[in-house]
C-alpha angles and dihedrals in degrees: 000000000000118000122187113188098168133028096188107060099151086221092121097048092103095052097265133109137185127254121217091268092053096257113144116226137169114271091238100055117120094256092055091044088054092047091049092050091051089050090051090050091052091050090050089054089051090056091045090056088061090060100052097100094224096312097155095184093054090045091053092049091050092047089056091049091049090053090047090053089057087052089051088052091048089052092047095048093065115062122229129044101259136039137104095288124105111286126185112251131204094256096084091047090053091046091054091049091052092048091048091051092049094049093045093049090059094050131080114256116268117254097175141015113283122239117220106256140061119118122014090256093045093049092048090048088057090051090050090047092056092047090052089050089054089052089050091053091050091050090048089053090050092047089055090056102036139021111269139172101274090217090071093072092041091051095050091046090053092044091057090047088050091053090050090053090045091051089053091047092050092046092047088061089052101046106293144284124321102240129208114246106201112231094002092136096058 
């Protein structure tokens, strides 16, 4: 169980922070950038949940993803691929794939690229999707420099796909996707 007795530790006042194994690193190293991006993604999902209009199924899916993102962070905060620490498994990736398939099956096929927008929930899902993509890019950069659990990138890739499908689902309930019209602004 996690126990946090103090929020203000002053340990980061010199621009360093601790990893899960106790190692001190600069706050701007790739690993901390990746952790911060995952944290931002989780916060974006928290805001998205405020815009669901009582959609309990979507809220439950997002709550699971938020918990998964904490697991991603726990995996990232301890260097190396193995060890006794919490590591992301394939189960959450498979769950996301099943949820994406179910949402997509209930939607009309796409005939154009989708513009971020639509309903408040759909628009916020698109914002969250782009924030998750940024986290994915940061984790990819870290994976190029250090050994990581390969499921981390897969999970973040699926999470952003999931948010795209969810945006479409939320917008379908409010009139449909906002579609790109090539050259419409000319």
